[in-house]
C-alpha positions in Angstrom: -0.9 79.7 -14.9 -0.3 76.3 -13.4 1.1 73.7 -15.6 -0.9 70.5 -15.7 1.0 67.5 -14.6 0.4 64.0 -15.9 -1.4 61.7 -13.6 1.0 59.3 -11.9 0.3 55.8 -13.0 0.6 53.0 -10.5 2.3 50.1 -12.2 0.1 47.0 -12.3 1.0 44.6 -9.5 2.9 41.5 -10.8 1.6 38.1 -9.8 3.5 36.9 -6.7 6.1 34.3 -7.6 5.7 30.9 -6.0 7.5 30.1 -2.8 8.5 26.7 -4.2 12.1 27.6 -4.9 15.1 25.3 -5.6 15.6 24.9 -1.9 11.9 24.5 -0.9 11.7 22.7 2.5 15.5 22.4 2.7 16.2 24.4 5.9 20.0 23.9 6.2 23.1 23.6 4.0 23.3 20.0 4.9 19.8 19.3 3.8 20.4 21.2 0.5 23.6 19.2 -0.2 21.9 15.9 0.5 18.9 16.6 -1.7 20.7 18.2 -4.7 23.6 15.8 -4.8 21.8 12.5 -4.0 18.0 12.6 -4.2 16.9 15.2 -6.8 17.6 13.3 -10.0 17.0 9.7 -8.9 14.5 7.7 -11.0 11.1 7.0 -9.5 9.8 3.5 -8.6 6.1 4.1 -7.9 5.0 0.8 -6.6 1.4 1.7 -5.7 -1.0 4.0 -7.5 -4.4 4.1 -9.1 -3.4 5.3 -12.6 -5.5 3.9 -15.4 -3.4 1.5 -17.5 -5.4 2.2 -20.6 -4.4 5.9 -20.6 -0.7 4.9 -20.3 -0.9 2.2 -23.0 -2.8 4.6 -25.4 -0.6 7.6 -24.4 -3.6 9.8 -23.7 -3.5 13.5 -24.3 -5.3 16.0 -22.0 -6.6 19.3 -23.2 -6.6 21.3 -20.0 -5.9 21.3 -16.3 -9.4 20.2 -15.3 -9.1 17.0 -17.3 -5.7 16.0 -16.0 -5.8 17.7 -12.5 -9.3 18.1 -11.0 -11.2 15.1 -12.5 -11.2 12.3 -10.0 -9.1 14.1 -7.3 -11.1 13.5 -4.1 -8.5 15.6 -2.1 -9.5 18.7 -4.1 -13.2 17.7 -4.0 -13.2 17.6 -0.2 -11.5 21.0 0.0 -13.9 22.6 -2.5 -16.9 21.3 -0.5 -15.4 22.7 2.7 -15.0 26.0 1.0 -18.7 26.1 0.1 -18.4 25.5 -3.6 -21.6 24.0 -5.1 -21.2 20.4 -6.4 -22.0 21.5 -9.9 -18.5 23.1 -10.0 -16.8 20.0 -8.5 -18.3 16.9 -10.1 -21.3 18.4 -11.9 -22.0 19.7 -15.4 -20.1 23.0 -15.2 -17.5 23.6 -18.0 -13.9 22.6 -17.5 -13.0 26.3 -17.3 -15.7 27.0 -14.7 -14.4 24.2 -12.5 -10.8 25.3 -12.8 -11.7 28.9 -12.1 -13.5 27.9 -8.9 -10.5 25.8 -7.8 -8.1 28.6 -8.6 -10.1 31.1 -6.6 -10.2 28.7 -3.7 -6.5 27.8 -3.6 -5.5 30.7 -1.3 -7.9 29.2 1.3 -5.7 26.1 1.3 -2.9 27.8 3.2 -1.4 25.2 5.6 -3.3 22.4 3.9 -1.0 20.1 2.0 -2.9 21.0 -1.2 -1.2 24.4 -1.2 2.2 22.7 -1.4 1.1 20.1 -3.9 -0.7 22.6 -6.1 2.4 24.7 -6.6 4.8 21.8 -6.9 2.7 20.3 -9.7 2.3 23.6 -11.5 6.1 24.2 -11.5 6.9 20.6 -12.5 6.2 19.9 -15.3 4.6 23.1 -16.5 7.2 25.6 -15.3 4.5 27.8 -13.8 6.1 30.0 -11.0 3.3 32.2 -9.9 0.9 31.6 -7.0 -2.5 30.3 -8.2 -5.5 32.4 -7.4 -8.4 34.1 -9.1 -6.2 36.7 -10.6 -3.7 34.3 -12.2 -6.2 31.6 -13.1 -6.4 32.5 -16.8 -2.6 32.8 -17.2 -2.1 29.4 -15.5 -4.9 27.8 -17.6 -3.5 29.1 -20.9 0.1 28.3 -20.1 -0.6 24.7 -19.1 -3.0 24.2 -22.0 -0.2 25.2 -24.4 2.1 22.7 -22.7 -0.5 19.9 -22.8 -0.9 20.5 -26.6 2.7 19.5 -27.1 3.5 15.8 -27.9 6.0 15.6 -25.0 3.2 16.3 -22.5 1.2 13.2 -23.3 0.8 10.7 -20.5 4.0 8.8 -21.4 5.8 12.1 -21.9 4.8 13.2 -18.4 6.0 9.9 -16.8 9.3 10.2 -18.7 9.7 13.9 -17.5 9.2 12.6 -14.0 12.0 10.0 -14.5 9.6 7.2 -13.7 11.4 3.9 -13.9 8.6 1.5 -12.8 4.9 2.3 -12.3 2.6 -0.4 -10.6 -1.1 0.1 -11.1 -3.9 -1.5 -9.0 -5.9 -4.1 -10.8 -8.8 -6.4 -10.1 -8.1 -10.1 -10.5 -10.7 -10.3 -13.3 -8.9 -7.8 -15.4 -7.5 -9.2 -18.7 -4.5 -6.9 -18.4 -4.7 -6.1 -22.1 -3.3 -2.6 -21.6 -0.3 -4.0 -19.6 0.4 -6.5 -22.3 0.1 -3.8 -25.0 2.5 -1.5 -23.1 5.0 -4.4 -22.4 5.0 -5.2 -26.1 5.8 -1.6 -27.1 9.6 -1.0 -27.3 9.0 2.8 -27.2 7.4 2.8 -23.8 10.6 3.8 -21.9 9.6 2.5 -18.5 8.0 -0.5 -16.9 4.2 -0.7 -16.2 3.3 -3.6 -14.0 0.0 -4.8 -12.6 -0.7 -5.2 -8.9 -3.3 -7.8 -7.7 -6.2 -6.2 -5.7 -8.7 -8.9 -4.7 -10.9 -6.8 -2.4 -14.0 -7.9 -4.3 -13.3 -11.5 -3.4 -13.6 -10.5 0.3 -16.9 -8.5 -0.1 -19.1 -11.4 0.9 -21.2 -9.1 3.0 -22.7 -7.8 -0.3 -23.9 -11.1 -1.8 -25.5 -9.7 -4.9 -22.4 -7.8 -6.1 -20.1 -10.5 -4.8 -21.8 -13.2 -6.8 -21.7 -11.1 -9.9 -18.0 -10.6 -9.4 -17.5 -14.4 -8.9 -19.3 -15.0 -12.2 -16.8 -12.8 -13.9 -13.9 -14.5 -12.1 -15.2 -17.9 -13.2 -15.5 -16.8 -16.8 -12.0 -15.2 -17.1 -10.3 -18.0 -15.3 -12.2 -20.8 -17.1 -12.9 -22.3 -13.6 -16.1 -23.5 -12.0 -16.4 -21.2 -8.9 -19.2 -23.1 -7.1 -17.3 -24.0 -3.9 -14.3 -23.1 -1.8 -11.9 -25.2 -3.8 -13.1 -23.6 -7.0 -12.6 -20.1 -5.6 -9.0 -20.9 -4.6 -8.3 -22.5 -8.0 -9.6 -19.5 -9.8 -7.6 -17.1 -7.7 -4.5 -19.2 -8.3 -5.0 -19.1 -12.0 -5.3 -15.3 -11.9 -2.2 -14.9 -9.8 -0.3 -17.0 -12.3 -1.6 -14.8 -15.1 -0.7 -11.6 -13.3 2.8 -13.0 -12.6 3.3 -13.8 -16.3 2.3 -10.2 -17.1 4.9 -8.8 -14.7 2.9 -8.6 -11.5 5.0 -8.9 -8.3 2.7 -7.2 -5.8 -0.7 -7.6 -4.3 -2.7 -5.0 -2.3 -5.6 -5.1 0.1 -7.6 -2.1 1.3 -9.2 -3.3 4.6 -10.6 -1.8 7.7 -8.4 -4.1 9.7 -6.7 -7.5 9.4 -8.8 -10.7 9.7 -7.4 -13.7 11.5 -10.3 -15.7 13.0 -10.2 -19.4 13.1 -12.0 -20.8 10.0 -11.0 -24.3 8.7 -11.6 -25.1 5.1 -14.8 -27.0 5.7 -16.3 -24.0 7.5 -15.1 -21.7 4.7 -16.7 -23.9 2.1 -20.1 -23.9 4.0 -20.0 -20.2 4.3 -19.1 -19.8 0.6 -21.9 -22.0 -0.6 -24.5 -20.2 1.5 -23.3 -16.8 0.2 -23.1 -18.1 -3.3 -26.8 -19.0 -3.0 -27.5 -15.4 -2.1 -27.7 -15.7 1.7 -26.6 -12.8 3.9 -24.0 -13.9 6.4 -23.7 -12.5 9.9 -20.9 -10.2 10.8 -19.0 -13.0 12.6 -19.4 -15.3 9.6 -18.2 -12.6 7.3 -15.1 -12.1 9.5 -14.4 -15.9 9.5 -14.7 -16.2 5.7 -12.4 -13.2 5.2 -9.9 -14.7 7.6 -9.8 -18.0 5.7 -9.5 -16.3 2.3 -6.8 -13.8 3.4 -4.8 -16.7 4.8 -4.9 -18.7 1.6 -4.1 -15.6 -0.5 -1.1 -14.9 1.7 0.2 -18.5 1.0 -0.2 -17.8 -2.7 1.7 -14.6 -2.5 4.6 -16.3 -0.7 4.6 -19.1 -3.3 4.9 -16.6 -6.1 7.6 -14.6 -4.3 5.4 -11.4 -4.3 5.1 -8.6 -1.9 1.7 -8.2 -0.2 0.5 -4.8 0.9 -2.2 -4.0 3.5 -3.8 -0.6 3.6 -5.6 -0.6 6.9 -7.9 1.8 8.7 -10.2 3.6 6.3 -13.9 4.0 7.2 -15.4 4.1 3.7 -18.3 6.1 2.2 -19.7 7.7 5.4 -21.9 10.2 3.5 -24.8 8.2 2.1 -26.2 11.2 0.3 -23.1 11.8 -1.8 -22.5 8.1 -2.4 -26.1 7.8 -3.8 -25.4 10.8 -6.0 -21.8 10.1 -7.1 -21.0 6.5 -6.2 -18.0 5.2 -4.3 -14.7 7.1 -4.0 -16.4 10.5 -4.0 -14.3 12.0 -1.2 -16.3 10.7 1.7 -13.9 8.2 3.2 -12.5 9.0 6.6 -10.0 7.8 9.2 -11.3 4.9 11.2 -10.6 3.8 14.8 -10.6 0.0 14.3 -8.5 -2.3 16.5 -5.3 -3.1 14.6 -2.6 -4.6 16.7 -4.1 -7.9 17.8 -5.7 -9.1 14.5 -2.7 -7.9 12.4 -0.2 -9.7 14.7 -2.2 -12.9 14.6 -2.6 -12.8 10.8 1.2 -12.4 10.2 1.9 -15.0 12.9 -0.2 -17.6 11.1 1.9 -17.3 8.0 5.2 -17.0 9.9 4.6 -20.2 11.9 4.3 -22.0 8.6 7.5 -20.5 7.2 5.3 -18.9 4.5 5.1 -15.2 5.3 5.6 -13.2 2.1 7.4 -9.8 2.0 4.8 -7.5 3.6 4.1 -3.8 3.7 1.5 -2.4 6.1 0.1 1.1 6.0 -2.0 2.8 8.7 -4.5 5.6 8.2 -5.0 6.6 11.9 -1.9 8.5 13.1 -2.4 7.0 16.6 -1.1 3.7 15.1 2.2 4.9 13.8 4.4 3.4 16.5 2.1 0.4 16.8 2.7 -0.6 13.1 6.4 0.2 13.2 6.9 -1.9 16.3 4.8 -4.8 15.0 6.9 -5.0 11.8 10.0 -5.7 13.9 8.5 -8.8 15.5 8.2 -10.7 12.2 11.6 -10.2 10.5 13.3 -13.5 9.8 16.7 -12.7 8.4 15.8 -13.8 4.9 15.9 -10.3 3.4 16.6 -6.8 4.8 13.4 -5.1 5.9 11.2 -8.0 4.9 8.2 -6.7 6.9 7.9 -2.9 6.1 6.0 -0.1 7.8 4.8 1.7 4.7 5.0 5.3 3.7 2.6 7.9 5.2 -0.7 7.1 3.5 -3.7 9.2 2.3 -4.6 11.6 5.0 -1.1 11.3 6.4 1.0 11.8 3.2 1.8 15.5 4.0 4.7 17.2 5.7 3.8 16.4 9.3 2.6 12.9 8.5 5.7 12.0 6.5 8.0 13.3 9.3 6.1 11.4 11.9 6.3 8.2 9.8 10.0 8.7 9.3 10.4 9.1 13.1 8.5 5.9 13.8 10.5 3.9 11.3 13.8 5.4 12.6 13.0 4.9 16.3 11.5 1.4 16.1 13.1 -0.1 13.0 15.9 0.7 10.5 15.4 3.7 8.2 18.2 2.3 6.1 15.9 -0.5 4.7 12.8 1.6 4.2 11.4 1.3 0.6 10.3 4.9 0.4 7.5 6.9 -1.1 4.7 6.1 -3.5 1.9 8.3 -5.0 -1.2 6.3 -4.3 -2.7 8.7 -6.8 -5.1 8.8 -9.8 -3.3 11.9 -11.3 -0.5 11.9 -13.8 0.8 15.1 -12.2 1.3 13.6 -8.7 4.9 12.3 -9.1 6.1 15.5 -7.5 5.1 13.9 -4.3 8.3 11.9 -4.6 10.2 15.1 -4.7 8.2 16.3 -1.7 9.1 13.2 0.3 12.7 13.4 -0.7 13.0 17.0 0.4 11.4 16.2 3.7 13.7 13.2 4.2 16.8 15.3 3.5 15.6 18.1 5.7 15.0 15.7 8.6 18.5 14.3 8.3 20.0 17.7 7.8 18.2 19.0 11.0 19.7 16.1 13.0 23.2 16.9 11.7 22.8 20.6 12.6 21.7 19.6 16.1 24.6 17.2 16.5 22.5 14.1 16.5 24.1 12.7 13.3 27.7 12.9 12.0 28.5 15.3 9.2 29.4 12.4 7.0 28.0 13.0 3.5 29.1 9.7 2.2 27.2 7.9 4.9 24.1 10.1 4.8 24.1 10.3 1.0 24.1 6.5 0.8 21.1 6.4 3.2 19.2 9.0 1.0 19.8 7.1 -2.2 18.7 3.8 -0.7 15.5 5.1 0.8 14.6 7.2 -2.3 15.3 4.5 -4.9 17.7 1.6 -4.4 15.8 -0.2 -1.6 12.7 -0.4 -3.7 14.6 -1.7 -6.7 16.2 -4.4 -4.5 13.1 -5.3 -2.4 10.6 -5.8 -5.2 13.1 -7.5 -7.5 12.0 -5.8 -10.6 13.9 -7.0 -13.7 15.9 -4.6 -15.8 13.7 -5.2 -18.8 10.0 -4.6 -19.0 7.7 -7.7 -18.6 6.9 -9.4 -21.9 3.4 -9.4 -23.4 1.4 -12.4 -22.4 -1.8 -13.9 -23.9 -4.9 -13.9 -21.6 
């Protein structure tokens, strides 16, 4: 009689642990030493992002990963659409869990897309999740992160403190009353600085006269200035710059297809302004002329206030009319443009420089063909007044991934001085995106370590460590001149 044997049980497969280890992206002992001893624990100065100031001031709490991670993230939206996920599970009326489950199931398809790196970096820090996200681990990740988010130290402010954020600069319309910045500045428990950045793109949108005139009405009201002519517009913008400065603002930002530097004397600018103020549609050439005049005057203001001006150049916006009509702007349908950049940008900077009134300037390109162009152009307008006065900015948007960051670092190094580069920013709407600073820092240390291994740089850790600390933190602190204390609350 044969004895029955118990069926052999196959142990359940354990979820694969994440590849994001302590030495992620650090391919040599030199890179690991540079990162862990110099960059890893440095505070963060995030001088450009799109975080909502109200949520920081009110210390918002999120219930789940969809609310904090998926909502408003056009990077993820684009990938989900490419994967064939219906819009209902992206921006539609599906439940938070359904949206997250679709994202989790899609994550394995993002292999070699930067989203695969960012996803697992952001799960590990701050949530401590060390498994690969997929359909099988979705519920575990969802529940683990929800439990964290229920804790007081995972509020918005708690997340910024966990990330060691020292300064965070939001992006704000000139008509904003900055109430949330003033409230945060008056709160002694905040623990970091939140500063506004002046973004007057609406003032340049004269090609859309109805919306432009509505915005000018708001500008007139908030500045208590009659905005009926060119002089009135400039007076109102000066008043808003003054107010932003009083509230701690030290930067401006412009998101443009390209620079504008056509000849447009004040009398012509006034005539164009009056026609558009009356609702008339200007021609393309007239629009360029007006924008050229206004950008010139704004640049003079920024220099007067001692600000840094930023120009994000090269995005072709809202190319999908169907989705824009359905969802509005910023729905994930902006793309890399192929606009002429060198000639207009050089002329714009030269106009200020010839007057001795060129503000500190950071320029960012979206088309990778322009890397060396931008880096070389910056070198032509340095004036010895401050190290790295004109900066070729960090890899932006479609380029802020491993390959894009390395290429940007190569351009800065080859055509400028890496030592004076002001480093990384998030340019993000997510409170989990500060891990992009760690991503950048690892890439920087790996690039330097690779050069040491190849014999291209000396094995001098004091010299290299000083460079790492400067690029990751110290240069930004010096360049922007942020005070040690938070800006004081100011009345509107």
